[in-house]
Structure formats: structure tokens, C-alpha cells
All heavy atoms as TSV, in Angstrom:
chain	resi	resn	atom	element	x	y	z
A	1	MET	N	N	198.071	105.564	21.981
A	1	MET	CA	C	196.637	105.610	21.992
A	1	MET	C	C	196.177	106.309	23.267
A	1	MET	O	O	196.364	105.819	24.371
A	1	MET	CB	C	196.093	104.187	21.940
A	1	MET	CG	C	194.612	104.122	21.830
A	1	MET	SD	S	194.135	102.428	21.484
A	1	MET	CE	C	192.755	102.307	22.532
A	2	THR	N	N	195.570	107.437	23.143
A	2	THR	CA	C	195.118	108.223	24.285
A	2	THR	C	C	193.596	108.217	24.317
A	2	THR	O	O	192.950	108.490	23.312
A	2	THR	CB	C	195.633	109.666	24.188
A	2	THR	OG1	O	197.045	109.624	24.091
A	2	THR	CG2	C	195.240	110.465	25.400
A	3	ARG	N	N	193.064	107.897	25.490
A	3	ARG	CA	C	191.611	107.913	25.659
A	3	ARG	C	C	191.204	109.235	26.278
A	3	ARG	O	O	191.969	109.846	27.011
A	3	ARG	CB	C	191.176	106.772	26.563
A	3	ARG	CG	C	191.322	105.431	25.895
A	3	ARG	CD	C	190.658	104.375	26.709
A	3	ARG	NE	N	191.628	103.864	27.662
A	3	ARG	CZ	C	191.337	103.034	28.633
A	3	ARG	NH1	N	190.114	102.626	28.807
A	3	ARG	NH2	N	192.258	102.603	29.452
A	4	PRO	N	N	189.983	109.645	26.004
A	4	PRO	CA	C	189.498	110.877	26.633
A	4	PRO	C	C	189.439	110.716	28.146
A	4	PRO	O	O	189.298	109.603	28.651
A	4	PRO	CB	C	188.097	111.059	26.052
A	4	PRO	CG	C	187.802	109.865	25.231
A	4	PRO	CD	C	189.034	109.031	25.122
A	5	PRO	N	N	189.544	111.810	28.895
A	5	PRO	CA	C	189.534	111.738	30.363
A	5	PRO	C	C	188.330	111.002	30.930
A	5	PRO	O	O	188.453	110.278	31.901
A	5	PRO	CB	C	189.526	113.201	30.800
A	5	PRO	CG	C	190.064	113.963	29.645
A	5	PRO	CD	C	189.703	113.173	28.417
A	6	GLU	N	N	187.168	111.139	30.319
A	6	GLU	CA	C	185.989	110.454	30.858
A	6	GLU	C	C	186.121	108.937	30.754
A	6	GLU	O	O	185.577	108.211	31.579
A	6	GLU	CB	C	184.696	110.942	30.207
A	6	GLU	CG	C	184.610	110.759	28.709
A	6	GLU	CD	C	185.234	111.901	27.908
A	6	GLU	OE1	O	185.723	112.865	28.503
A	6	GLU	OE2	O	185.230	111.815	26.680
A	7	ALA	N	N	186.869	108.427	29.790
A	7	ALA	CA	C	187.079	106.985	29.662
A	7	ALA	C	C	187.915	106.463	30.834
A	7	ALA	O	O	187.723	105.349	31.288
A	7	ALA	CB	C	187.759	106.656	28.340
A	8	ARG	N	N	188.847	107.260	31.318
A	8	ARG	CA	C	189.671	106.856	32.455
A	8	ARG	C	C	188.845	106.741	33.725
A	8	ARG	O	O	189.194	106.022	34.642
A	8	ARG	CB	C	190.801	107.859	32.679
A	8	ARG	CG	C	191.839	107.829	31.569
A	8	ARG	CD	C	193.007	108.663	31.940
A	8	ARG	NE	N	193.595	108.101	33.151
A	8	ARG	CZ	C	194.592	108.645	33.807
A	8	ARG	NH1	N	195.110	109.761	33.384
A	8	ARG	NH2	N	195.077	108.097	34.883
A	9	ARG	N	N	187.747	107.483	33.790
A	9	ARG	CA	C	186.914	107.461	34.984
A	9	ARG	C	C	185.761	106.468	34.865
A	9	ARG	O	O	184.980	106.321	35.789
A	9	ARG	CB	C	186.375	108.860	35.261
A	9	ARG	CG	C	187.475	109.823	35.686
A	9	ARG	CD	C	186.897	111.130	36.163
A	9	ARG	NE	N	186.656	112.112	35.145
A	9	ARG	CZ	C	187.580	112.842	34.536
A	9	ARG	NH1	N	188.835	112.674	34.797
A	9	ARG	NH2	N	187.255	113.742	33.651
A	10	ALA	N	N	185.675	105.792	33.750
A	10	ALA	CA	C	184.552	104.882	33.528
A	10	ALA	C	C	184.579	103.711	34.509
A	10	ALA	O	O	183.532	103.256	34.949
A	10	ALA	CB	C	184.562	104.375	32.088
A	11	ASN	N	N	185.742	103.220	34.859
A	11	ASN	CA	C	185.858	102.110	35.802
A	11	ASN	C	C	186.569	102.630	37.048
A	11	ASN	O	O	187.770	102.445	37.225
A	11	ASN	CB	C	186.617	100.942	35.171
A	11	ASN	CG	C	186.545	99.700	36.019
A	11	ASN	OD1	O	186.271	99.751	37.206
A	11	ASN	ND2	N	186.800	98.561	35.389
A	12	ARG	N	N	185.800	103.252	37.897
A	12	ARG	CA	C	186.351	103.893	39.096
A	12	ARG	C	C	187.041	102.887	40.015
A	12	ARG	O	O	188.094	103.171	40.586
A	12	ARG	CB	C	185.257	104.636	39.841
A	12	ARG	CG	C	185.767	105.429	41.001
A	12	ARG	CD	C	184.630	106.148	41.693
A	12	ARG	NE	N	185.182	106.990	42.720
A	12	ARG	CZ	C	184.940	108.269	42.835
A	12	ARG	NH1	N	184.142	108.864	41.988
A	12	ARG	NH2	N	185.485	108.955	43.807
A	13	ALA	N	N	186.463	101.698	40.156
A	13	ALA	CA	C	187.051	100.670	41.026
A	13	ALA	C	C	188.443	100.282	40.534
A	13	ALA	O	O	189.380	100.160	41.332
A	13	ALA	CB	C	186.145	99.453	41.086
A	14	LEU	N	N	188.587	100.120	39.233
A	14	LEU	CA	C	189.897	99.773	38.671
A	14	LEU	C	C	190.890	100.902	38.894
A	14	LEU	O	O	192.035	100.674	39.292
A	14	LEU	CB	C	189.775	99.454	37.182
A	14	LEU	CG	C	191.070	99.082	36.467
A	14	LEU	CD1	C	191.733	97.866	37.116
A	14	LEU	CD2	C	190.797	98.822	34.989
A	15	ARG	N	N	190.456	102.116	38.683
A	15	ARG	CA	C	191.334	103.282	38.889
A	15	ARG	C	C	191.822	103.332	40.337
A	15	ARG	O	O	192.999	103.586	40.609
A	15	ARG	CB	C	190.554	104.562	38.556
A	15	ARG	CG	C	191.361	105.817	38.684
A	15	ARG	CD	C	192.118	106.108	37.398
A	15	ARG	NE	N	193.538	106.011	37.644
A	15	ARG	CZ	C	194.435	105.567	36.787
A	15	ARG	NH1	N	194.118	105.169	35.604
A	15	ARG	NH2	N	195.687	105.527	37.089
A	16	GLU	N	N	190.929	103.067	41.285
A	16	GLU	CA	C	191.305	103.107	42.696
A	16	GLU	C	C	192.328	102.027	43.040
A	16	GLU	O	O	193.294	102.285	43.759
A	16	GLU	CB	C	190.056	102.969	43.573
A	16	GLU	CG	C	189.190	104.208	43.543
A	16	GLU	CD	C	187.875	104.034	44.272
A	16	GLU	OE1	O	187.626	102.955	44.852
A	16	GLU	OE2	O	187.075	104.989	44.263
A	17	VAL	N	N	192.121	100.817	42.523
A	17	VAL	CA	C	193.064	99.730	42.804
A	17	VAL	C	C	194.411	100.009	42.135
A	17	VAL	O	O	195.470	99.777	42.727
A	17	VAL	CB	C	192.482	98.370	42.354
A	17	VAL	CG1	C	193.483	97.257	42.543
A	17	VAL	CG2	C	191.220	98.063	43.114
A	18	LEU	N	N	194.378	100.529	40.925
A	18	LEU	CA	C	195.631	100.884	40.245
A	18	LEU	C	C	196.374	101.973	41.007
A	18	LEU	O	O	197.604	101.904	41.150
A	18	LEU	CB	C	195.351	101.343	38.812
A	18	LEU	CG	C	195.066	100.245	37.808
A	18	LEU	CD1	C	194.536	100.830	36.514
A	18	LEU	CD2	C	196.313	99.416	37.552
A	19	ASP	N	N	195.651	102.967	41.492
A	19	ASP	CA	C	196.283	104.032	42.276
A	19	ASP	C	C	196.941	103.468	43.533
A	19	ASP	O	O	198.049	103.863	43.902
A	19	ASP	CB	C	195.269	105.108	42.661
A	19	ASP	CG	C	194.859	105.987	41.486
A	19	ASP	OD1	O	195.539	105.955	40.439
A	19	ASP	OD2	O	193.848	106.706	41.627
A	20	GLU	N	N	196.260	102.528	44.179
A	20	GLU	CA	C	196.816	101.905	45.381
A	20	GLU	C	C	198.083	101.101	45.043
A	20	GLU	O	O	199.068	101.142	45.779
A	20	GLU	CB	C	195.771	101.001	46.030
A	20	GLU	CG	C	196.161	100.509	47.393
A	20	GLU	CD	C	195.053	99.745	48.092
A	20	GLU	OE1	O	193.894	99.760	47.628
A	20	GLU	OE2	O	195.368	99.123	49.119
A	21	LEU	N	N	198.046	100.402	43.927
A	21	LEU	CA	C	199.214	99.642	43.479
A	21	LEU	C	C	200.398	100.567	43.214
A	21	LEU	O	O	201.519	100.324	43.688
A	21	LEU	CB	C	198.881	98.843	42.220
A	21	LEU	CG	C	200.017	98.081	41.565
A	21	LEU	CD1	C	200.463	96.918	42.438
A	21	LEU	CD2	C	199.602	97.581	40.196
A	22	VAL	N	N	200.170	101.639	42.494
A	22	VAL	CA	C	201.241	102.593	42.182
A	22	VAL	C	C	201.787	103.224	43.457
A	22	VAL	O	O	203.008	103.362	43.628
A	22	VAL	CB	C	200.743	103.666	41.182
A	22	VAL	CG1	C	201.739	104.806	41.045
A	22	VAL	CG2	C	200.471	103.031	39.827
A	23	GLU	N	N	200.901	103.588	44.375
A	23	GLU	CA	C	201.329	104.180	45.638
A	23	GLU	C	C	202.223	103.206	46.419
A	23	GLU	O	O	203.254	103.592	46.971
A	23	GLU	CB	C	200.101	104.546	46.475
A	23	GLU	CG	C	200.426	105.213	47.784
A	23	GLU	CD	C	199.163	105.563	48.558
A	23	GLU	OE1	O	198.167	105.969	47.936
A	23	GLU	OE2	O	199.188	105.410	49.791
A	24	HIS	N	N	201.837	101.951	46.440
A	24	HIS	CA	C	202.629	100.931	47.148
A	24	HIS	C	C	204.003	100.759	46.502
A	24	HIS	O	O	205.017	100.720	47.197
A	24	HIS	CB	C	201.874	99.607	47.166
A	24	HIS	CG	C	202.606	98.511	47.871
A	24	HIS	ND1	N	202.893	98.552	49.212
A	24	HIS	CD2	C	203.128	97.349	47.407
A	24	HIS	CE1	C	203.563	97.452	49.544
A	24	HIS	NE2	N	203.709	96.715	48.476
A	25	VAL	N	N	204.040	100.669	45.186
A	25	VAL	CA	C	205.314	100.508	44.480
A	25	VAL	C	C	206.227	101.698	44.750
A	25	VAL	O	O	207.426	101.522	45.005
A	25	VAL	CB	C	205.084	100.313	42.966
A	25	VAL	CG1	C	206.390	100.410	42.187
A	25	VAL	CG2	C	204.408	98.973	42.700
A	26	ARG	N	N	205.682	102.891	44.711
A	26	ARG	CA	C	206.489	104.089	44.985
A	26	ARG	C	C	207.029	104.075	46.417
A	26	ARG	O	O	208.183	104.425	46.653
A	26	ARG	CB	C	205.679	105.350	44.728
A	26	ARG	CG	C	205.456	105.612	43.262
A	26	ARG	CD	C	204.591	106.820	43.029
A	26	ARG	NE	N	204.475	107.092	41.608
A	26	ARG	CZ	C	203.526	107.837	41.081
A	26	ARG	NH1	N	202.606	108.399	41.856
A	26	ARG	NH2	N	203.483	108.028	39.789
A	27	TYR	N	N	206.177	103.681	47.364
A	27	TYR	CA	C	206.610	103.614	48.761
A	27	TYR	C	C	207.777	102.631	48.913
A	27	TYR	O	O	208.791	102.949	49.536
A	27	TYR	CB	C	205.441	103.201	49.662
A	27	TYR	CG	C	205.883	102.957	51.078
A	27	TYR	CD1	C	206.042	104.015	51.964
A	27	TYR	CD2	C	206.186	101.671	51.520
A	27	TYR	CE1	C	206.483	103.804	53.259
A	27	TYR	CE2	C	206.626	101.446	52.813
A	27	TYR	CZ	C	206.773	102.508	53.679
A	27	TYR	OH	O	207.223	102.297	54.952
A	28	VAL	N	N	207.624	101.451	48.342
A	28	VAL	CA	C	208.677	100.438	48.442
A	28	VAL	C	C	209.957	100.937	47.770
A	28	VAL	O	O	211.050	100.805	48.320
A	28	VAL	CB	C	208.217	99.090	47.847
A	28	VAL	CG1	C	209.375	98.101	47.786
A	28	VAL	CG2	C	207.069	98.514	48.673
A	29	ALA	N	N	209.826	101.531	46.605
A	29	ALA	CA	C	211.005	102.023	45.887
A	29	ALA	C	C	211.756	103.076	46.704
A	29	ALA	O	O	212.992	103.099	46.711
A	29	ALA	CB	C	210.596	102.599	44.532
A	30	ARG	N	N	211.013	103.925	47.412
A	30	ARG	CA	C	211.648	104.966	48.232
A	30	ARG	C	C	212.311	104.396	49.481
A	30	ARG	O	O	213.266	104.969	49.993
A	30	ARG	CB	C	210.616	106.005	48.672
A	30	ARG	CG	C	210.236	107.018	47.643
A	30	ARG	CD	C	209.428	108.162	48.258
A	30	ARG	NE	N	208.298	107.699	49.062
A	30	ARG	CZ	C	207.051	107.541	48.611
A	30	ARG	NH1	N	206.775	107.811	47.348
A	30	ARG	NH2	N	206.086	107.135	49.415
A	31	ASN	N	N	211.785	103.288	49.990
A	31	ASN	CA	C	212.216	102.797	51.300
A	31	ASN	C	C	212.926	101.451	51.286
A	31	ASN	O	O	213.275	100.944	52.354
A	31	ASN	CB	C	210.994	102.706	52.222
A	31	ASN	CG	C	210.402	104.056	52.486
A	31	ASN	OD1	O	210.994	104.874	53.179
A	31	ASN	ND2	N	209.243	104.323	51.911
A	32	VAL	N	N	213.155	100.892	50.132
A	32	VAL	CA	C	213.686	99.526	50.050
A	32	VAL	C	C	215.011	99.357	50.803
A	32	VAL	O	O	215.250	98.332	51.431
A	32	VAL	CB	C	213.803	99.059	48.580
A	32	VAL	CG1	C	214.898	99.827	47.840
A	32	VAL	CG2	C	214.031	97.559	48.508
A	33	ARG	N	N	215.851	100.361	50.788
A	33	ARG	CA	C	217.175	100.241	51.439
A	33	ARG	C	C	217.099	100.202	52.957
A	33	ARG	O	O	218.020	99.730	53.608
A	33	ARG	CB	C	218.073	101.380	50.990
A	33	ARG	CG	C	218.484	101.258	49.543
A	33	ARG	CD	C	219.541	102.286	49.173
A	33	ARG	NE	N	220.000	102.070	47.831
A	33	ARG	CZ	C	219.784	102.894	46.821
A	33	ARG	NH1	N	219.120	104.018	47.026
A	33	ARG	NH2	N	220.243	102.615	45.626
A	34	THR	N	N	216.017	100.699	53.513
A	34	THR	CA	C	215.902	100.755	54.970
A	34	THR	C	C	214.888	99.756	55.527
A	34	THR	O	O	214.688	99.705	56.737
A	34	THR	CB	C	215.500	102.172	55.423
A	34	THR	OG1	O	214.244	102.503	54.846
A	34	THR	CG2	C	216.563	103.193	55.021
A	35	MET	N	N	214.280	98.970	54.667
A	35	MET	CA	C	213.257	98.025	55.107
A	35	MET	C	C	213.895	96.731	55.606
A	35	MET	O	O	214.873	96.255	55.033
A	35	MET	CB	C	212.284	97.724	53.964
A	35	MET	CG	C	211.452	98.917	53.551
A	35	MET	SD	S	210.465	98.639	52.062
A	35	MET	CE	C	209.145	97.641	52.735
A	36	SER	N	N	213.308	96.185	56.665
A	36	SER	CA	C	213.775	94.899	57.183
A	36	SER	C	C	213.344	93.785	56.219
A	36	SER	O	O	212.485	93.990	55.354
A	36	SER	CB	C	213.174	94.638	58.557
A	36	SER	OG	O	211.778	94.406	58.450
A	37	GLN	N	N	213.931	92.619	56.407
A	37	GLN	CA	C	213.553	91.480	55.574
A	37	GLN	C	C	212.060	91.171	55.728
A	37	GLN	O	O	211.375	90.873	54.760
A	37	GLN	CB	C	214.399	90.249	55.936
A	37	GLN	CG	C	214.165	89.066	55.018
A	37	GLN	CD	C	214.528	89.346	53.581
A	37	GLN	OE1	O	215.489	90.063	53.294
A	37	GLN	NE2	N	213.757	88.803	52.659
A	38	GLN	N	N	211.573	91.261	56.948
A	38	GLN	CA	C	210.156	91.011	57.207
A	38	GLN	C	C	209.276	92.031	56.474
A	38	GLN	O	O	208.262	91.673	55.887
A	38	GLN	CB	C	209.882	91.054	58.704
A	38	GLN	CG	C	208.457	90.719	59.068
A	38	GLN	CD	C	208.222	90.734	60.568
A	38	GLN	OE1	O	209.101	91.104	61.348
A	38	GLN	NE2	N	207.041	90.341	60.978
A	39	ASP	N	N	209.687	93.296	56.506
A	39	ASP	CA	C	208.935	94.334	55.796
A	39	ASP	C	C	208.962	94.109	54.291
A	39	ASP	O	O	207.963	94.328	53.604
A	39	ASP	CB	C	209.490	95.724	56.113
A	39	ASP	CG	C	209.172	96.169	57.535
A	39	ASP	OD1	O	208.238	95.614	58.151
A	39	ASP	OD2	O	209.878	97.075	58.031
A	40	LEU	N	N	210.100	93.685	53.769
A	40	LEU	CA	C	210.210	93.400	52.335
A	40	LEU	C	C	209.303	92.239	51.933
A	40	LEU	O	O	208.655	92.281	50.881
A	40	LEU	CB	C	211.652	93.098	51.952
A	40	LEU	CG	C	212.592	94.293	51.931
A	40	LEU	CD1	C	214.040	93.832	51.781
A	40	LEU	CD2	C	212.217	95.253	50.811
A	41	GLU	N	N	209.259	91.217	52.770
A	41	GLU	CA	C	208.392	90.075	52.473
A	41	GLU	C	C	206.926	90.484	52.477
A	41	GLU	O	O	206.158	90.083	51.602
A	41	GLU	CB	C	208.654	88.944	53.467
A	41	GLU	CG	C	209.996	88.277	53.253
A	41	GLU	CD	C	210.385	87.318	54.358
A	41	GLU	OE1	O	209.543	87.041	55.254
A	41	GLU	OE2	O	211.526	86.824	54.327
A	42	TYR	N	N	206.550	91.298	53.455
A	42	TYR	CA	C	205.180	91.791	53.513
A	42	TYR	C	C	204.884	92.663	52.277
A	42	TYR	O	O	203.814	92.549	51.669
A	42	TYR	CB	C	204.923	92.588	54.789
A	42	TYR	CG	C	203.564	93.248	54.787
A	42	TYR	CD1	C	202.417	92.500	55.032
A	42	TYR	CD2	C	203.423	94.599	54.501
A	42	TYR	CE1	C	201.159	93.085	54.998
A	42	TYR	CE2	C	202.186	95.197	54.467
A	42	TYR	CZ	C	201.049	94.436	54.720
A	42	TYR	OH	O	199.822	95.035	54.671
A	43	ALA	N	N	205.824	93.519	51.913
A	43	ALA	CA	C	205.643	94.398	50.754
A	43	ALA	C	C	205.447	93.569	49.485
A	43	ALA	O	O	204.618	93.915	48.633
A	43	ALA	CB	C	206.838	95.338	50.601
A	44	GLU	N	N	206.192	92.484	49.360
A	44	GLU	CA	C	206.045	91.612	48.192
A	44	GLU	C	C	204.670	90.941	48.183
A	44	GLU	O	O	204.010	90.883	47.147
A	44	GLU	CB	C	207.144	90.558	48.177
A	44	GLU	CG	C	207.079	89.652	46.963
A	44	GLU	CD	C	208.193	88.628	46.922
A	44	GLU	OE1	O	209.039	88.596	47.831
A	44	GLU	OE2	O	208.209	87.846	45.958
A	45	GLU	N	N	204.235	90.449	49.345
A	45	GLU	CA	C	202.911	89.822	49.435
A	45	GLU	C	C	201.817	90.823	49.068
A	45	GLU	O	O	200.868	90.492	48.350
A	45	GLU	CB	C	202.671	89.295	50.847
A	45	GLU	CG	C	203.489	88.080	51.187
A	45	GLU	CD	C	203.343	87.671	52.645
A	45	GLU	OE1	O	202.399	88.146	53.327
A	45	GLU	OE2	O	204.174	86.879	53.106
A	46	ARG	N	N	201.960	92.034	49.578
A	46	ARG	CA	C	200.961	93.072	49.287
A	46	ARG	C	C	200.973	93.428	47.802
A	46	ARG	O	O	199.917	93.612	47.194
A	46	ARG	CB	C	201.227	94.305	50.135
A	46	ARG	CG	C	200.224	95.412	49.927
A	46	ARG	CD	C	200.332	96.459	51.023
A	46	ARG	NE	N	199.672	97.681	50.664
A	46	ARG	CZ	C	198.357	97.882	50.747
A	46	ARG	NH1	N	197.584	96.923	51.185
A	46	ARG	NH2	N	197.829	99.036	50.397
A	47	LEU	N	N	202.147	93.493	47.206
A	47	LEU	CA	C	202.252	93.769	45.777
A	47	LEU	C	C	201.545	92.683	44.972
A	47	LEU	O	O	200.794	92.975	44.035
A	47	LEU	CB	C	203.723	93.868	45.367
A	47	LEU	CG	C	204.005	94.111	43.893
A	47	LEU	CD1	C	203.396	95.436	43.438
A	47	LEU	CD2	C	205.486	94.090	43.636
A	48	GLU	N	N	201.755	91.425	45.336
A	48	GLU	CA	C	201.101	90.322	44.636
A	48	GLU	C	C	199.584	90.402	44.809
A	48	GLU	O	O	198.829	90.200	43.858
A	48	GLU	CB	C	201.634	88.986	45.137
A	48	GLU	CG	C	203.066	88.732	44.719
A	48	GLU	CD	C	203.679	87.503	45.378
A	48	GLU	OE1	O	203.000	86.846	46.201
A	48	GLU	OE2	O	204.843	87.201	45.062
A	49	TRP	N	N	199.128	90.709	46.040
A	49	TRP	CA	C	197.699	90.820	46.288
A	49	TRP	C	C	197.097	91.960	45.462
A	49	TRP	O	O	196.028	91.795	44.848
A	49	TRP	CB	C	197.441	91.062	47.779
A	49	TRP	CG	C	195.984	91.147	48.086
A	49	TRP	CD1	C	195.140	90.116	48.338
A	49	TRP	CD2	C	195.195	92.343	48.137
A	49	TRP	NE1	N	193.867	90.605	48.557
A	49	TRP	CE2	C	193.870	91.960	48.434
A	49	TRP	CE3	C	195.489	93.696	47.969
A	49	TRP	CZ2	C	192.838	92.887	48.566
A	49	TRP	CZ3	C	194.452	94.620	48.090
A	49	TRP	CH2	C	193.153	94.208	48.385
A	50	LEU	N	N	197.774	93.106	45.442
A	50	LEU	CA	C	197.269	94.247	44.679
A	50	LEU	C	C	197.221	93.938	43.183
A	50	LEU	O	O	196.267	94.312	42.498
A	50	LEU	CB	C	198.122	95.490	44.941
A	50	LEU	CG	C	197.905	96.153	46.300
A	50	LEU	CD1	C	199.021	97.155	46.589
A	50	LEU	CD2	C	196.541	96.823	46.370
A	51	ALA	N	N	198.245	93.264	42.671
A	51	ALA	CA	C	198.256	92.894	41.253
A	51	ALA	C	C	197.084	91.962	40.941
A	51	ALA	O	O	196.414	92.122	39.910
A	51	ALA	CB	C	199.583	92.238	40.885
A	52	ASP	N	N	196.825	91.000	41.831
A	52	ASP	CA	C	195.669	90.118	41.653
A	52	ASP	C	C	194.367	90.907	41.682
A	52	ASP	O	O	193.442	90.649	40.903
A	52	ASP	CB	C	195.630	89.043	42.736
A	52	ASP	CG	C	196.682	87.970	42.546
A	52	ASP	OD1	O	197.254	87.861	41.440
A	52	ASP	OD2	O	196.949	87.235	43.522
A	53	GLU	N	N	194.287	91.864	42.586
A	53	GLU	CA	C	193.084	92.688	42.712
A	53	GLU	C	C	192.876	93.533	41.449
A	53	GLU	O	O	191.746	93.680	40.975
A	53	GLU	CB	C	193.207	93.588	43.944
A	53	GLU	CG	C	191.929	94.191	44.402
A	53	GLU	CD	C	190.901	93.180	44.889
A	53	GLU	OE1	O	191.260	92.046	45.253
A	53	GLU	OE2	O	189.712	93.539	44.885
A	54	VAL	N	N	193.947	94.062	40.889
A	54	VAL	CA	C	193.853	94.811	39.628
A	54	VAL	C	C	193.307	93.900	38.539
A	54	VAL	O	O	192.396	94.270	37.791
A	54	VAL	CB	C	195.229	95.399	39.222
A	54	VAL	CG1	C	195.208	95.885	37.779
A	54	VAL	CG2	C	195.621	96.537	40.154
A	55	TRP	N	N	193.841	92.694	38.463
A	55	TRP	CA	C	193.417	91.737	37.437
A	55	TRP	C	C	191.929	91.407	37.587
A	55	TRP	O	O	191.174	91.451	36.624
A	55	TRP	CB	C	194.271	90.475	37.531
A	55	TRP	CG	C	193.957	89.477	36.476
A	55	TRP	CD1	C	193.309	88.295	36.629
A	55	TRP	CD2	C	194.267	89.572	35.075
A	55	TRP	NE1	N	193.203	87.657	35.428
A	55	TRP	CE2	C	193.776	88.414	34.457
A	55	TRP	CE3	C	194.910	90.537	34.314
A	55	TRP	CZ2	C	193.914	88.189	33.094
A	55	TRP	CZ3	C	195.049	90.306	32.949
A	55	TRP	CH2	C	194.558	89.149	32.358
A	56	ARG	N	N	191.504	91.074	38.822
A	56	ARG	CA	C	190.100	90.741	39.061
A	56	ARG	C	C	189.189	91.920	38.730
A	56	ARG	O	O	188.130	91.745	38.123
A	56	ARG	CB	C	189.892	90.322	40.512
A	56	ARG	CG	C	190.274	88.889	40.793
A	56	ARG	CD	C	189.815	88.461	42.163
A	56	ARG	NE	N	190.488	89.196	43.232
A	56	ARG	CZ	C	191.662	88.866	43.750
A	56	ARG	NH1	N	192.308	87.823	43.284
A	56	ARG	NH2	N	192.193	89.576	44.716
A	57	THR	N	N	189.601	93.102	39.134
A	57	THR	CA	C	188.787	94.296	38.868
A	57	THR	C	C	188.710	94.584	37.374
A	57	THR	O	O	187.644	94.938	36.860
A	57	THR	CB	C	189.356	95.503	39.629
A	57	THR	OG1	O	189.442	95.180	41.021
A	57	THR	CG2	C	188.467	96.731	39.467
A	58	ALA	N	N	189.820	94.404	36.668
A	58	ALA	CA	C	189.838	94.634	35.227
A	58	ALA	C	C	188.907	93.655	34.504
A	58	ALA	O	O	188.312	94.005	33.478
A	58	ALA	CB	C	191.259	94.507	34.685
A	59	LEU	N	N	188.777	92.455	35.065
A	59	LEU	CA	C	187.884	91.452	34.458
A	59	LEU	C	C	186.453	91.593	34.942
A	59	LEU	O	O	185.607	90.752	34.640
A	59	LEU	CB	C	188.402	90.040	34.781
A	59	LEU	CG	C	189.747	89.664	34.177
A	59	LEU	CD1	C	190.155	88.285	34.651
A	59	LEU	CD2	C	189.697	89.732	32.663
A	60	GLY	N	N	186.205	92.620	35.701
A	60	GLY	CA	C	184.853	92.862	36.177
A	60	GLY	C	C	184.447	91.976	37.334
A	60	GLY	O	O	183.281	91.630	37.478
A	61	GLY	N	N	185.436	91.589	38.146
A	61	GLY	CA	C	185.139	90.793	39.328
A	61	GLY	C	C	185.149	89.298	39.081
A	61	GLY	O	O	184.973	88.512	39.987
A	62	LYS	N	N	185.361	88.886	37.841
A	62	LYS	CA	C	185.412	87.459	37.523
A	62	LYS	C	C	186.754	86.899	37.950
A	62	LYS	O	O	187.772	87.570	37.871
A	62	LYS	CB	C	185.245	87.237	36.025
A	62	LYS	CG	C	183.932	87.751	35.483
A	62	LYS	CD	C	183.897	87.616	33.992
A	62	LYS	CE	C	182.690	88.328	33.427
A	62	LYS	NZ	N	182.771	88.532	32.002
A	63	GLU	N	N	186.771	85.661	38.373
A	63	GLU	CA	C	188.031	84.994	38.723
A	63	GLU	C	C	188.767	84.703	37.422
A	63	GLU	O	O	188.207	84.149	36.491
A	63	GLU	CB	C	187.772	83.683	39.487
A	63	GLU	CG	C	187.347	83.916	40.899
A	63	GLU	CD	C	188.413	84.613	41.738
A	63	GLU	OE1	O	189.603	84.273	41.627
A	63	GLU	OE2	O	188.058	85.514	42.512
A	64	GLY	N	N	190.037	85.066	37.396
A	64	GLY	CA	C	190.836	84.817	36.199
A	64	GLY	C	C	191.705	83.596	36.356
A	64	GLY	O	O	192.786	83.677	36.894
A	65	GLY	N	N	191.217	82.488	35.936
A	65	GLY	CA	C	192.007	81.257	35.995
A	65	GLY	C	C	192.990	81.211	34.857
A	65	GLY	O	O	192.808	81.833	33.837
A	66	GLY	N	N	194.054	80.429	35.028
A	66	GLY	CA	C	194.978	80.425	33.922
A	66	GLY	C	C	195.898	79.344	33.920
A	66	GLY	O	O	196.362	78.464	34.198
């Protein structure tokens, strides 16, 4: 299912958070072998925070309880 390009830009905030998430994952994937344990722990925390932020943004800022 492919959406038109304008649909991808409809939720700019979500696109920005998703881009940040992807950028972080790529950075970690490139550097995982050289990262210290402390850096890995921080990277994991940041990944969890970004995933939560994606979820909140996708729900339009509503808290997603579960």
C-alpha cells in the first residue's frame, strides 16, 4: 500500500521523530562494536525514549496507556 507523497508530509511532527529514530538506529548499528557499555546503555535508553515519542506523536500527543 503506497500513499501519495503529500500524505507522508501530512504529519510533519511524526515524520521528524521517525527520522530521528532511524538516524539513531543507523548510528548505533554502525558503531555498536566500538561503543562502551555506558554508551550502549544510553543508546538503549534513547531508543526507548524515541520509540515512545513516535507512539505519542502517532496518537496525536495523547498518552498511550496499555
